[in-house]
TORZA-424124 format. One record per residue: residue number from 1; x, y, z of N, C-alpha, C in turn. Coordinates in pm, whole numbers. Layout:
TORZA-424124
<site num="NUM" n_u="X" n_v="Y" n_w="Z" ca_u="X" ca_v="Y" ca_w="Z" c_u="X" c_v="Y" c_w="Z"/>
...
***
This chain:
TORZA-424124
<site num="1" n_u="1881" n_v="-755" n_w="-2244" ca_u="1898" ca_v="-783" ca_w="-2037" c_u="1709" c_v="-839" c_w="-2007"/>
<site num="2" n_u="1679" n_v="-915" n_w="-1940" ca_u="1550" ca_v="-943" ca_w="-1912" c_u="1510" c_v="-862" c_w="-1819"/>
<site num="3" n_u="1353" n_v="-849" n_w="-1853" ca_u="1277" ca_v="-771" ca_w="-1768" c_u="1283" c_v="-812" c_w="-1594"/>
<site num="4" n_u="1291" n_v="-723" n_w="-1484" ca_u="1327" ca_v="-785" ca_w="-1364" c_u="1175" c_v="-851" c_w="-1318"/>
<site num="5" n_u="1177" n_v="-929" n_w="-1229" ca_u="1074" ca_v="-972" ca_w="-1168" c_u="987" c_v="-890" c_w="-1114"/>
<site num="6" n_u="828" n_v="-919" n_w="-1116" ca_u="746" ca_v="-814" ca_w="-1046" c_u="808" c_v="-813" c_w="-901"/>
<site num="7" n_u="833" n_v="-911" n_w="-827" ca_u="912" ca_v="-884" ca_w="-676" c_u="987" c_v="-794" c_w="-649"/>
<site num="8" n_u="1114" n_v="-792" n_w="-756" ca_u="1233" ca_v="-683" ca_w="-767" c_u="1154" c_v="-553" c_w="-807"/>
<site num="9" n_u="1093" n_v="-560" n_w="-892" ca_u="1005" ca_v="-410" ca_w="-906" c_u="928" c_v="-352" c_w="-800"/>
<site num="10" n_u="875" n_v="-436" n_w="-718" ca_u="781" ca_v="-389" ca_w="-633" c_u="883" c_v="-317" c_w="-516"/>
<site num="11" n_u="994" n_v="-415" n_w="-490" ca_u="1073" ca_v="-382" ca_w="-380" c_u="1175" c_v="-253" c_w="-381"/>
<site num="12" n_u="1209" n_v="-257" n_w="-512" ca_u="1302" ca_v="-172" ca_w="-542" c_u="1231" c_v="-17" c_w="-610"/>
<site num="13" n_u="1126" n_v="-66" n_w="-651" ca_u="1057" ca_v="68" ca_w="-713" c_u="1110" c_v="100" c_w="-873"/>
<site num="14" n_u="1172" n_v="26" n_w="-918" ca_u="1226" ca_v="65" ca_w="-1041" c_u="1135" c_v="2" c_w="-1159"/>
<site num="15" n_u="1188" n_v="-4" n_w="-1283" ca_u="1097" ca_v="13" ca_w="-1420" c_u="1078" c_v="-125" c_w="-1440"/>
<site num="16" n_u="943" n_v="-171" n_w="-1477" ca_u="917" ca_v="-299" ca_w="-1494" c_u="1018" c_v="-331" c_w="-1643"/>
<site num="17" n_u="1009" n_v="-276" n_w="-1739" ca_u="1114" ca_v="-289" ca_w="-1846" c_u="1263" c_v="-304" c_w="-1862"/>
<site num="18" n_u="1302" n_v="-209" n_w="-1805" ca_u="1478" ca_v="-172" ca_w="-1783" c_u="1526" c_v="-208" c_w="-1672"/>
<site num="19" n_u="1464" n_v="-196" n_w="-1512" ca_u="1504" ca_v="-218" ca_w="-1431" c_u="1613" c_v="-116" c_w="-1375"/>
<site num="20" n_u="1590" n_v="-2" n_w="-1454" ca_u="1693" ca_v="90" ca_w="-1400" c_u="1629" c_v="214" c_w="-1353"/>
<site num="21" n_u="1542" n_v="264" n_w="-1427" ca_u="1500" ca_v="405" ca_w="-1397" c_u="1372" c_v="382" c_w="-1249"/>
<site num="22" n_u="1382" n_v="454" n_w="-1170" ca_u="1270" ca_v="466" ca_w="-1048" c_u="1121" c_v="513" c_w="-1125"/>
<site num="23" n_u="1040" n_v="444" n_w="-1063" ca_u="883" ca_v="452" ca_w="-1109" c_u="805" c_v="525" c_w="-1033"/>
<site num="24" n_u="840" n_v="586" n_w="-905" ca_u="763" ca_v="641" ca_w="-826" c_u="853" c_v="795" c_w="-810"/>
<site num="25" n_u="749" n_v="915" n_w="-805" ca_u="789" ca_v="1028" ca_w="-784" c_u="795" c_v="1070" c_w="-652"/>
<site num="26" n_u="662" n_v="994" n_w="-595" ca_u="639" ca_v="1044" ca_w="-430" c_u="624" c_v="917" c_w="-400"/>
<site num="27" n_u="564" n_v="886" n_w="-256" ca_u="531" ca_v="777" ca_w="-202" c_u="465" c_v="672" c_w="-256"/>
<site num="28" n_u="343" n_v="715" n_w="-319" ca_u="287" ca_v="603" ca_w="-404" c_u="255" c_v="661" c_w="-535"/>
<site num="29" n_u="296" n_v="802" n_w="-590" ca_u="286" ca_v="855" ca_w="-736" c_u="386" c_v="799" c_w="-793"/>
<site num="30" n_u="303" n_v="757" n_w="-932" ca_u="390" ca_v="710" ca_w="-1027" c_u="424" c_v="783" c_w="-1119"/>
<site num="31" n_u="571" n_v="791" n_w="-1173" ca_u="612" ca_v="902" ca_w="-1241" c_u="504" c_v="858" c_w="-1415"/>
<site num="32" n_u="507" n_v="972" n_w="-1464" ca_u="457" ca_v="970" ca_w="-1618" c_u="525" c_v="885" c_w="-1703"/>
<site num="33" n_u="677" n_v="852" n_w="-1707" ca_u="783" ca_v="791" ca_w="-1772" c_u="857" c_v="758" c_w="-1708"/>
<site num="34" n_u="970" n_v="625" n_w="-1750" ca_u="1067" ca_v="601" ca_w="-1683" c_u="1153" c_v="715" c_w="-1752"/>
<site num="35" n_u="1238" n_v="733" n_w="-1637" ca_u="1347" ca_v="819" ca_w="-1692" c_u="1446" c_v="763" c_w="-1790"/>
<site num="36" n_u="1485" n_v="614" n_w="-1750" ca_u="1564" ca_v="566" ca_w="-1837" c_u="1562" c_v="515" c_w="-1945"/>
<site num="37" n_u="1429" n_v="439" n_w="-1986" ca_u="1421" ca_v="409" ca_w="-2095" c_u="1290" c_v="455" c_w="-2154"/>
<site num="38" n_u="1211" n_v="526" n_w="-2065" ca_u="1105" ca_v="587" ca_w="-2139" c_u="957" c_v="511" c_w="-2163"/>
<site num="39" n_u="963" n_v="430" n_w="-2120" ca_u="837" ca_v="344" ca_w="-2090" c_u="692" c_v="411" c_w="-2038"/>
<site num="40" n_u="609" n_v="455" n_w="-2123" ca_u="479" ca_v="530" ca_w="-2048" c_u="406" c_v="468" c_w="-1951"/>
<site num="41" n_u="427" n_v="519" n_w="-1826" ca_u="379" ca_v="444" ca_w="-1707" c_u="219" c_v="536" c_w="-1706"/>
<site num="42" n_u="190" n_v="635" n_w="-1777" ca_u="45" ca_v="674" ca_w="-1746" c_u="-85" c_v="602" c_w="-1733"/>
<site num="43" n_u="-83" n_v="476" n_w="-1802" ca_u="-149" ca_v="353" ca_w="-1822" c_u="-146" c_v="272" c_w="-1714"/>
<site num="44" n_u="-65" n_v="240" n_w="-1675" ca_u="17" ca_v="153" ca_w="-1562" c_u="-92" c_v="218" c_w="-1397"/>
<site num="45" n_u="-187" n_v="150" n_w="-1364" ca_u="-220" ca_v="210" ca_w="-1255" c_u="-281" c_v="114" c_w="-1181"/>
<site num="46" n_u="-225" n_v="80" n_w="-1058" ca_u="-303" ca_v="-48" ca_w="-969" c_u="-434" c_v="-19" c_w="-912"/>
<site num="47" n_u="-487" n_v="100" n_w="-914" ca_u="-597" ca_v="129" ca_w="-862" c_u="-610" c_v="138" c_w="-717"/>
<site num="48" n_u="-702" n_v="38" n_w="-681" ca_u="-726" ca_v="32" ca_w="-500" c_u="-677" c_v="-119" c_w="-480"/>
<site num="49" n_u="-631" n_v="-169" n_w="-572" ca_u="-583" ca_v="-305" ca_w="-551" c_u="-450" c_v="-349" c_w="-440"/>
<site num="50" n_u="-365" n_v="-212" n_w="-421" ca_u="-259" ca_v="-247" ca_w="-293" c_u="-345" c_v="-225" c_w="-169"/>
<site num="51" n_u="-446" n_v="-148" n_w="-168" ca_u="-494" ca_v="-120" ca_w="-53" c_u="-588" c_v="-230" c_w="3"/>
<site num="52" n_u="-688" n_v="-261" n_w="-86" ca_u="-747" ca_v="-421" ca_w="-101" c_u="-661" c_v="-527" c_w="-30"/>
<site num="53" n_u="-529" n_v="-570" n_w="-79" ca_u="-469" ca_v="-661" ca_w="-45" c_u="-424" c_v="-609" c_w="130"/>
<site num="54" n_u="-360" n_v="-487" n_w="146" ca_u="-338" ca_v="-436" ca_w="271" c_u="-425" c_v="-454" c_w="364"/>
<site num="55" n_u="-544" n_v="-398" n_w="319" ca_u="-682" ca_v="-402" ca_w="444" c_u="-679" c_v="-540" c_w="488"/>
<site num="56" n_u="-695" n_v="-638" n_w="402" ca_u="-740" ca_v="-794" ca_w="411" c_u="-618" c_v="-833" c_w="471"/>
<site num="57" n_u="-503" n_v="-822" n_w="435" ca_u="-385" ca_v="-878" ca_w="495" c_u="-346" c_v="-828" c_w="661"/>
<site num="58" n_u="-362" n_v="-703" n_w="656" ca_u="-311" ca_v="-639" ca_w="789" c_u="-426" c_v="-690" c_w="883"/>
<site num="59" n_u="-568" n_v="-673" n_w="841" ca_u="-706" ca_v="-695" ca_w="914" c_u="-676" c_v="-848" c_w="996"/>
<site num="60" n_u="-633" n_v="-911" n_w="886" ca_u="-646" ca_v="-1049" ca_w="949" c_u="-521" c_v="-1083" c_w="1047"/>
<site num="61" n_u="-404" n_v="-989" n_w="1053" ca_u="-287" ca_v="-1015" ca_w="1154" c_u="-341" c_v="-908" c_w="1262"/>
<site num="62" n_u="-402" n_v="-801" n_w="1255" ca_u="-430" ca_v="-716" ca_w="1369" c_u="-551" c_v="-770" c_w="1457"/>
<site num="63" n_u="-635" n_v="-806" n_w="1395" ca_u="-770" ca_v="-843" ca_w="1473" c_u="-745" c_v="-964" c_w="1577"/>
<site num="64" n_u="-674" n_v="-1087" n_w="1517" ca_u="-675" ca_v="-1176" ca_w="1634" c_u="-568" c_v="-1139" c_w="1729"/>
<site num="65" n_u="-438" n_v="-1040" n_w="1705" ca_u="-352" ca_v="-1022" ca_w="1794" c_u="-436" c_v="-903" c_w="1912"/>
<site num="66" n_u="-499" n_v="-817" n_w="1872" ca_u="-597" ca_v="-739" ca_w="1953" c_u="-679" c_v="-825" c_w="2056"/>
<site num="67" n_u="-747" n_v="-926" n_w="1973" ca_u="-822" ca_v="-991" ca_w="2021" c_u="-769" c_v="-1063" c_w="2168"/>
<site num="68" n_u="-653" n_v="-1109" n_w="2112" ca_u="-566" ca_v="-1203" ca_w="2242" c_u="-522" c_v="-1117" c_w="2346"/>
<site num="69" n_u="-479" n_v="-1000" n_w="2317" ca_u="-428" ca_v="-892" ca_w="2434" c_u="-571" c_v="-848" c_w="2473"/>
<site num="70" n_u="-676" n_v="-808" n_w="2454" ca_u="-779" ca_v="-792" ca_w="2508" c_u="-822" c_v="-917" c_w="2615"/>
<site num="71" n_u="-859" n_v="-1034" n_w="2563" ca_u="-881" ca_v="-1148" ca_w="2642" c_u="-804" c_v="-1185" c_w="2750"/>
<site num="72" n_u="-668" n_v="-1185" n_w="2708" ca_u="-557" ca_v="-1242" ca_w="2824" c_u="-526" c_v="-1157" c_w="2895"/>
<site num="73" n_u="-502" n_v="-993" n_w="2881" ca_u="-468" ca_v="-914" ca_w="2945" c_u="-568" c_v="-832" c_w="3036"/>
<site num="74" n_u="-679" n_v="-787" n_w="2957" ca_u="-776" ca_v="-698" ca_w="2985" c_u="-740" c_v="-551" c_w="2983"/>
<site num="75" n_u="-648" n_v="-491" n_w="2936" ca_u="-595" ca_v="-355" ca_w="2932" c_u="-726" c_v="-264" c_w="2933"/>
<site num="76" n_u="-667" n_v="-154" n_w="2987" ca_u="-759" ca_v="-24" ca_w="2935" c_u="-766" c_v="13" c_w="2805"/>
<site num="77" n_u="-882" n_v="77" n_w="2741" ca_u="-902" ca_v="107" ca_w="2629" c_u="-791" c_v="205" c_w="2540"/>
<site num="78" n_u="-712" n_v="287" n_w="2636" ca_u="-617" ca_v="351" ca_w="2585" c_u="-498" c_v="282" c_w="2561"/>
<site num="79" n_u="-467" n_v="153" n_w="2623" ca_u="-367" ca_v="79" ca_w="2580" c_u="-364" c_v="18" c_w="2449"/>
<site num="80" n_u="-508" n_v="-33" n_w="2402" ca_u="-529" ca_v="-54" ca_w="2261" c_u="-493" c_v="73" c_w="2151"/>
<site num="81" n_u="-532" n_v="203" n_w="2206" ca_u="-522" ca_v="275" ca_w="2107" c_u="-370" c_v="328" c_w="2101"/>
<site num="82" n_u="-293" n_v="326" n_w="2188" ca_u="-152" ca_v="345" ca_w="2211" c_u="-65" c_v="261" c_w="2142"/>
<site num="83" n_u="-112" n_v="120" n_w="2143" ca_u="-53" ca_v="0" ca_w="2107" c_u="-113" c_v="-23" c_w="1942"/>
<site num="84" n_u="-226" n_v="-67" n_w="1907" ca_u="-281" ca_v="-101" ca_w="1775" c_u="-257" c_v="45" c_w="1677"/>
<site num="85" n_u="-315" n_v="116" n_w="1697" ca_u="-290" ca_v="242" ca_w="1598" c_u="-130" c_v="255" c_w="1520"/>
<site num="86" n_u="-46" n_v="276" n_w="1615" ca_u="81" ca_v="283" ca_w="1548" c_u="134" c_v="168" c_w="1456"/>
<site num="87" n_u="107" n_v="52" n_w="1533" ca_u="141" ca_v="-74" ca_w="1463" c_u="46" c_v="-101" c_w="1361"/>
<site num="88" n_u="-45" n_v="-67" n_w="1317" ca_u="-140" ca_v="-65" ca_w="1209" c_u="-84" c_v="38" c_w="1116"/>
<site num="89" n_u="-53" n_v="144" n_w="1138" ca_u="-10" ca_v="253" ca_w="1046" c_u="120" c_v="197" c_w="987"/>
<site num="90" n_u="204" n_v="123" n_w="1058" ca_u="337" ca_v="65" ca_w="989" c_u="308" c_v="1" c_w="934"/>
<site num="91" n_u="264" n_v="-115" n_w="964" ca_u="211" ca_v="-244" ca_w="860" c_u="178" c_v="-208" c_w="767"/>
<site num="92" n_u="68" n_v="-105" n_w="737" ca_u="4" ca_v="-83" ca_w="623" c_u="55" c_v="13" c_w="525"/>
<site num="93" n_u="145" n_v="105" n_w="598" ca_u="230" ca_v="190" ca_w="510" c_u="330" c_v="113" c_w="428"/>
<site num="94" n_u="392" n_v="56" n_w="482" ca_u="516" ca_v="-31" ca_w="447" c_u="496" c_v="-124" c_w="314"/>
<site num="95" n_u="401" n_v="-194" n_w="326" ca_u="347" ca_v="-299" ca_w="196" c_u="271" c_v="-213" c_w="82"/>
<site num="96" n_u="225" n_v="-95" n_w="111" ca_u="159" ca_v="-39" ca_w="4" c_u="229" c_v="-1" c_w="-134"/>
<site num="97" n_u="351" n_v="80" n_w="-124" ca_u="456" ca_v="70" ca_w="-233" c_u="513" c_v="-25" c_w="-284"/>
<site num="98" n_u="537" n_v="-156" n_w="-205" ca_u="555" ca_v="-262" ca_w="-279" c_u="467" c_v="-327" c_w="-339"/>
<site num="99" n_u="348" n_v="-324" n_w="-270" ca_u="232" ca_v="-402" ca_w="-363" c_u="170" c_v="-319" c_w="-470"/>
<site num="100" n_u="192" n_v="-184" n_w="-484" ca_u="162" ca_v="-133" ca_w="-599" c_u="290" c_v="-139" c_w="-716"/>
<site num="101" n_u="394" n_v="-140" n_w="-682" ca_u="513" ca_v="-171" ca_w="-768" c_u="495" c_v="-304" c_w="-823"/>
<site num="102" n_u="448" n_v="-417" n_w="-736" ca_u="420" ca_v="-541" ca_w="-802" c_u="294" c_v="-551" c_w="-918"/>
<site num="103" n_u="185" n_v="-489" n_w="-907" ca_u="90" ca_v="-468" ca_w="-951" c_u="114" c_v="-382" c_w="-1082"/>
<site num="104" n_u="206" n_v="-313" n_w="-1070" ca_u="237" ca_v="-227" ca_w="-1220" c_u="297" c_v="-325" c_w="-1294"/>
<site num="105" n_u="414" n_v="-398" n_w="-1222" ca_u="519" ca_v="-478" ca_w="-1279" c_u="398" c_v="-603" c_w="-1352"/>
<site num="106" n_u="315" n_v="-649" n_w="-1307" ca_u="218" ca_v="-744" ca_w="-1379" c_u="135" c_v="-681" c_w="-1479"/>
<site num="107" n_u="91" n_v="-584" n_w="-1472" ca_u="50" ca_v="-513" ca_w="-1567" c_u="107" c_v="-499" c_w="-1703"/>
<site num="108" n_u="229" n_v="-451" n_w="-1665" ca_u="314" ca_v="-421" ca_w="-1776" c_u="376" c_v="-577" c_w="-1838"/>
<site num="109" n_u="401" n_v="-707" n_w="-1756" ca_u="421" ca_v="-842" ca_w="-1798" c_u="321" c_v="-866" c_w="-1886"/>
<site num="110" n_u="206" n_v="-857" n_w="-1831" ca_u="92" ca_v="-920" ca_w="-1902" c_u="-10" c_v="-864" c_w="-1990"/>
<site num="111" n_u="81" n_v="-724" n_w="-2033" ca_u="22" ca_v="-632" ca_w="-2141" c_u="-131" c_v="-593" c_w="-2124"/>
<site num="112" n_u="-153" n_v="-562" n_w="-1995" ca_u="-297" ca_v="-514" ca_w="-2005" c_u="-317" c_v="-344" c_w="-1987"/>
<site num="113" n_u="-211" n_v="-292" n_w="-2061" ca_u="-217" ca_v="-172" ca_w="-2082" c_u="-151" c_v="-148" c_w="-2226"/>
<site num="114" n_u="-192" n_v="-42" n_w="-2313" ca_u="-144" ca_v="-8" ca_w="-2446" c_u="42" c_v="-14" c_w="-2444"/>
<site num="115" n_u="75" n_v="-75" n_w="-2533" ca_u="234" ca_v="-80" ca_w="-2530" c_u="285" c_v="59" c_w="-2614"/>
<site num="116" n_u="402" n_v="84" n_w="-2581" ca_u="435" ca_v="231" ca_w="-2643" c_u="585" c_v="188" c_w="-2745"/>
<site num="117" n_u="593" n_v="59" n_w="-2742" ca_u="735" ca_v="6" ca_w="-2778" c_u="695" c_v="-64" c_w="-2943"/>
<site num="118" n_u="571" n_v="-53" n_w="-2974" ca_u="548" ca_v="-130" ca_w="-3072" c_u="538" c_v="-269" c_w="-3118"/>
<site num="119" n_u="531" n_v="-330" n_w="-2972" ca_u="512" ca_v="-499" ca_w="-2998" c_u="387" c_v="-555" c_w="-2944"/>
***
């Protein structure tokens, strides 16, 4: 059985080798090993990569929208707070886990960590 694609690993949160075991024990915390195939996940760490992608991507979306609302409608400051804080929180939390899963799958695919299967 071929390894799942990095995108499917990111979306479903499954093991990048077998595609069956879940790799997350909490929202963004990786398991030590895949429960299905035993792949050691301790060396697979995305670091700050997901946060960087999310900050740059969401910032590039939110800033123009906030500026548009400000210059077009000139709302009170509290409207910006009520509008943009929840939108920003939702838009940042959703892709963090997906991007972390994709980066872990890329690390596995490109062998940037020590292998435990002898290959």
